[in-house]
C-alpha positions as CSV (number, residue, x, y, z in Angstrom):
1,M,-24.2,-22.2,-19.3
2,L,-26.5,-19.4,-18.4
3,R,-28.3,-19.4,-15.1
4,H,-32.0,-18.9,-15.2
5,A,-34.7,-17.9,-12.7
6,F,-38.3,-18.3,-13.7
7,I,-40.7,-16.1,-11.7
8,M,-44.4,-16.8,-12.1
9,S,-47.7,-15.4,-11.1
10,V,-50.3,-18.2,-10.7
11,H,-53.8,-18.7,-9.6
12,T,-55.1,-22.1,-10.8
13,N,-54.5,-25.7,-11.8
14,L,-52.1,-27.5,-9.5
15,E,-51.5,-30.3,-11.9
16,Q,-50.5,-28.0,-14.8
17,L,-48.2,-26.1,-12.5
18,Q,-46.4,-29.2,-11.6
19,V,-45.8,-30.0,-15.2
20,L,-44.6,-26.4,-15.8
21,V,-42.1,-26.5,-12.8
22,A,-40.8,-29.9,-14.1
23,A,-40.3,-28.4,-17.5
24,L,-38.2,-25.6,-15.9
25,H,-35.8,-28.0,-14.3
26,F,-32.8,-26.2,-15.6
27,G,-33.4,-23.1,-13.4
28,D,-35.0,-22.1,-10.2
29,A,-38.8,-21.4,-9.9
30,Y,-40.2,-18.5,-7.9
31,I,-44.0,-18.6,-7.5
32,H,-46.5,-16.0,-6.4
33,V,-50.0,-17.4,-5.7
34,D,-52.9,-15.1,-5.8
35,K,-53.9,-14.4,-2.2
36,K,-57.4,-15.4,-3.0
37,Q,-56.2,-19.0,-3.7
38,D,-55.2,-20.3,-0.3
39,T,-55.7,-24.0,-1.1
40,L,-53.4,-23.8,-4.2
41,F,-50.8,-22.0,-2.1
42,H,-50.7,-24.6,0.7
43,D,-50.7,-27.4,-1.8
44,L,-47.7,-26.0,-3.6
45,K,-46.0,-25.2,-0.3
46,E,-46.4,-28.8,0.8
47,L,-45.5,-30.2,-2.6
48,Y,-42.2,-28.3,-2.8
49,K,-41.2,-28.0,0.8
50,D,-38.0,-30.1,0.3
51,N,-37.2,-28.8,-3.1
52,S,-34.2,-26.3,-3.1
53,H,-35.1,-25.0,-6.5
54,V,-38.7,-23.9,-5.9
55,F,-39.5,-20.8,-3.8
56,L,-42.9,-19.4,-2.8
57,V,-43.8,-15.8,-1.9
58,E,-45.2,-15.9,1.6
59,D,-46.5,-12.3,1.8
60,R,-48.9,-12.7,-1.1
61,V,-51.0,-10.1,-2.9
62,S,-54.7,-10.4,-3.9
63,V,-54.2,-10.0,-7.7
64,N,-56.9,-8.3,-9.7
65,W,-57.1,-8.0,-13.5
66,S,-55.9,-4.6,-14.7
67,G,-55.0,-3.5,-11.2
68,F,-51.7,-2.4,-9.7
69,S,-51.8,-5.6,-7.6
70,Q,-50.4,-7.3,-10.7
71,V,-47.3,-5.2,-10.6
72,Q,-47.0,-5.6,-6.8
73,A,-47.0,-9.4,-7.3
74,T,-44.1,-9.1,-9.7
75,I,-42.2,-6.9,-7.3
76,K,-42.7,-9.5,-4.6
77,L,-41.2,-12.0,-6.9
78,F,-38.2,-9.8,-7.5
79,E,-37.7,-9.3,-3.8
80,L,-37.9,-13.1,-3.2
81,V,-35.2,-13.7,-5.9
82,E,-33.1,-11.0,-4.2
83,S,-33.5,-12.5,-0.8
84,T,-32.1,-15.9,-1.8
85,K,-28.8,-14.2,-2.8
86,R,-28.5,-16.5,-5.7
87,T,-27.1,-15.1,-8.9
88,Y,-28.7,-15.5,-12.3
89,D,-28.0,-14.4,-15.8
90,Y,-31.7,-14.0,-16.7
91,I,-35.0,-13.6,-14.8
92,H,-38.0,-14.8,-16.9
93,F,-41.4,-13.6,-15.8
94,I,-44.1,-16.0,-16.9
95,S,-47.7,-17.0,-16.0
96,G,-48.8,-20.4,-14.7
97,Q,-50.2,-21.1,-18.1
98,D,-47.0,-20.6,-20.1
99,L,-44.7,-23.2,-21.4
100,P,-41.0,-23.0,-22.3
101,L,-40.4,-23.8,-26.0
102,M,-36.7,-24.4,-25.7
103,S,-34.3,-26.6,-23.8
104,H,-31.6,-25.1,-21.7
105,T,-29.1,-25.3,-24.5
106,Q,-31.5,-23.9,-27.0
107,M,-32.5,-21.0,-24.8
108,D,-28.9,-20.1,-24.0
109,A,-27.9,-20.1,-27.7
110,Y,-31.0,-18.0,-28.6
111,I,-30.2,-15.4,-25.9
112,E,-26.5,-15.3,-26.8
113,S,-27.4,-14.7,-30.4
114,K,-29.2,-11.5,-29.3
115,G,-26.6,-10.5,-26.7
116,T,-26.5,-11.4,-23.0
117,D,-26.8,-7.8,-22.0
118,K,-30.2,-7.4,-23.7
119,Q,-33.6,-7.1,-22.1
120,F,-36.5,-9.0,-23.7
121,V,-39.3,-6.5,-23.0
122,E,-42.0,-5.7,-25.5
123,V,-42.2,-1.9,-25.9
124,N,-44.7,0.0,-28.1
125,D,-45.6,3.7,-28.3
126,I,-48.4,4.6,-25.9
127,G,-50.7,5.5,-28.9
128,N,-54.3,5.7,-27.9
129,Y,-53.7,4.2,-24.5
130,K,-52.5,7.3,-22.8
131,W,-55.9,7.6,-21.0
132,R,-54.9,4.6,-18.9
133,L,-52.4,6.7,-17.1
134,I,-53.7,10.3,-17.1
135,Q,-57.3,9.6,-16.1
136,Y,-58.5,8.1,-12.9
137,S,-59.8,4.5,-12.9
138,F,-61.4,3.6,-9.6
139,F,-62.4,0.0,-9.9
140,R,-59.2,-1.7,-11.0
141,E,-58.7,-3.5,-7.7
142,N,-62.3,-4.7,-7.4
143,P,-62.4,-8.5,-8.1
144,K,-65.6,-7.9,-10.1
145,N,-64.1,-5.2,-12.4
146,R,-64.6,-7.2,-15.5
147,K,-68.4,-7.3,-15.0
148,K,-70.4,-5.1,-17.4
149,L,-71.7,-2.8,-14.6
150,Y,-68.2,-1.9,-13.4
151,R,-66.8,-1.6,-16.9
152,F,-69.7,0.7,-18.0
153,T,-69.4,2.8,-14.8
154,D,-65.6,3.1,-15.3
155,M,-66.1,4.2,-18.9
156,A,-68.7,6.8,-17.9
157,L,-66.5,8.3,-15.2
158,R,-63.6,8.5,-17.6
159,F,-65.8,10.3,-20.2
160,I,-66.8,12.8,-17.5
161,Q,-63.2,13.4,-16.7
162,M,-62.0,14.1,-20.2
163,P,-62.7,17.8,-20.5
164,F,-61.5,18.6,-17.0
165,I,-58.8,16.3,-15.7
166,R,-55.3,15.7,-17.0
167,R,-53.1,14.1,-14.4
168,K,-49.5,15.2,-14.2
169,N,-48.3,12.0,-12.5
170,F,-45.9,11.2,-15.4
171,K,-44.5,14.7,-16.1
172,G,-41.0,14.3,-17.5
173,F,-41.5,10.7,-18.6
174,E,-41.9,9.3,-22.1
175,L,-44.8,6.9,-22.0
176,Y,-44.9,3.4,-23.4
177,K,-46.9,0.2,-23.4
178,G,-46.3,-3.5,-23.9
179,S,-46.8,-7.1,-22.7
180,S,-46.7,-7.9,-19.0
181,W,-44.3,-10.8,-19.6
182,F,-40.5,-10.3,-20.0
183,S,-37.0,-11.7,-19.6
184,I,-34.4,-9.4,-18.1
185,T,-30.9,-9.6,-16.7
186,N,-30.3,-10.0,-13.0
187,E,-28.6,-6.5,-13.1
188,C,-31.7,-5.0,-14.6
189,M,-33.9,-6.5,-12.0
190,K,-31.6,-5.1,-9.3
191,Y,-31.8,-1.7,-11.0
192,I,-35.6,-1.8,-11.0
193,L,-35.8,-2.6,-7.3
194,S,-33.3,0.1,-6.5
195,Y,-35.1,2.7,-8.5
196,I,-38.5,2.1,-7.0
197,R,-37.0,2.1,-3.5
198,E,-35.2,5.4,-4.1
199,N,-37.9,7.2,-6.1
200,D,-41.6,7.9,-5.8
201,Y,-42.4,5.9,-8.9
202,C,-45.1,3.3,-7.7
203,S,-47.4,6.1,-6.5
204,K,-47.6,7.5,-10.1
205,F,-49.7,4.4,-11.0
206,E,-52.4,4.9,-8.3
207,Y,-55.8,4.7,-9.9
208,T,-54.4,3.9,-13.4
209,A,-55.6,1.2,-15.7
210,C,-53.6,-1.9,-16.7
211,P,-50.4,-0.6,-15.1
212,D,-48.7,-4.0,-15.7
213,E,-48.5,-3.1,-19.4
214,H,-46.8,0.2,-18.7
215,F,-44.8,0.0,-15.4
216,F,-41.6,-1.7,-16.5
217,Q,-41.7,-0.3,-20.1
218,I,-41.8,3.3,-18.8
219,L,-39.2,2.7,-16.1
220,L,-36.6,1.0,-18.4
221,M,-37.2,3.2,-21.5
222,N,-36.5,6.3,-19.4
223,S,-33.3,4.8,-17.9
224,K,-29.8,3.8,-18.8
225,Y,-31.2,0.5,-20.1
226,E,-33.1,2.1,-23.0
227,D,-30.6,1.0,-25.6
228,K,-30.5,-2.5,-24.2
229,V,-34.2,-3.2,-24.5
230,L,-35.1,-5.3,-27.6
231,K,-38.7,-4.1,-27.6
232,Y,-39.6,-7.7,-28.1
233,N,-40.3,-10.3,-25.4
234,S,-39.9,-13.6,-27.3
235,R,-43.4,-14.8,-26.3
236,Y,-46.0,-16.3,-28.6
237,I,-49.4,-14.9,-27.5
238,V,-52.5,-14.5,-29.6
239,F,-55.3,-12.1,-28.9
240,E,-58.4,-12.5,-31.0
241,G,-60.7,-9.6,-31.7
242,L,-61.4,-7.5,-28.7
243,N,-60.9,-10.3,-26.2
244,A,-59.0,-9.1,-23.0
245,S,-57.6,-12.6,-22.5
246,P,-55.3,-14.4,-25.0
247,K,-56.4,-17.4,-27.0
248,T,-56.0,-20.8,-25.4
249,L,-53.5,-22.6,-27.7
250,G,-54.1,-26.0,-29.2
251,V,-52.2,-28.6,-31.3
252,E,-53.3,-26.8,-34.4
253,D,-51.2,-23.7,-33.3
254,M,-47.9,-25.6,-32.8
255,E,-46.6,-24.9,-36.3
256,H,-46.8,-21.2,-35.5
257,F,-44.6,-21.2,-32.4
258,M,-42.5,-24.3,-32.5
259,N,-40.0,-22.7,-34.9
260,G,-37.1,-21.5,-32.7
261,Q,-38.4,-17.9,-32.7
262,Y,-39.9,-17.8,-29.2
263,M,-38.7,-18.7,-25.8
264,F,-42.2,-19.1,-24.3
265,A,-45.8,-19.4,-25.4
266,R,-49.2,-18.8,-23.6
267,K,-51.7,-19.7,-22.8
268,F,-52.3,-23.4,-22.3
269,D,-55.0,-25.2,-20.4
270,M,-54.6,-28.8,-19.5
271,N,-58.4,-29.1,-19.0
272,K,-59.0,-28.2,-22.6
273,D,-56.1,-29.7,-24.5
274,R,-53.5,-32.0,-22.9
275,Q,-52.1,-33.1,-26.2
276,V,-50.6,-29.7,-27.1
277,I,-48.8,-29.5,-23.7
278,S,-47.3,-33.0,-24.3
279,G,-46.4,-32.1,-27.8
280,V,-44.6,-28.9,-26.8
281,L,-42.6,-30.5,-24.0
282,N,-41.6,-33.5,-26.0
283,R,-40.3,-31.3,-28.8
284,S,-38.6,-28.5,-26.8
């Protein structure tokens, strides 16, 4: 059977995280807790101190929406996986509000049907989002960057830059975008770590917007892994309208994702709908 590691970036809801970790019993769980959430970190550390299948990042990052800190947290998780010297077939990056939709046997069969050398990474053309990378965004690491004042100021500064500034930080790279969440092989994870250690890649994302939706796509699609990327991450996620956050899924959504086409879905909130979580876990 395939060996799985589940790396997750979390910031809330201890009870739901316990349910998630229990659902991932067929693999090892690696958890990064937002540095701003000390109580959650210490509760998890105490809860899993004797569990040999759960690991927590100690050197945590303060994670901010649309900031490079999101990528830094993911890299910290990669490094934690590497430090254990455990070997896996797949590394699955999920949030604390995801749920697996398949059992171990089902997930293995699904991956094997696609090819065990494939990378489940959503990739799209950069389209109208090139501005995120070639213009300066100065407030992405401010915890209040979703407030109207900061968003308006950011837009105004970008508008001012348009006629004058075109950063050359990605010269020689084809640019892409996609979902932050992915499933990759252990070898691919090692390649990413090796590449960013040997090349000046991370600095290219300084003062960029939403780098977590570009960082891994650009790196892999400009590498030897290009032909191994499926351009599809096997996650069920729904964005409604112009909302920056995905829809919170309920029982009424189950028919759309409990169909064998997705490995994971997000997002779920135990405080809003416990029934859907029970339904997913009892059927997967």
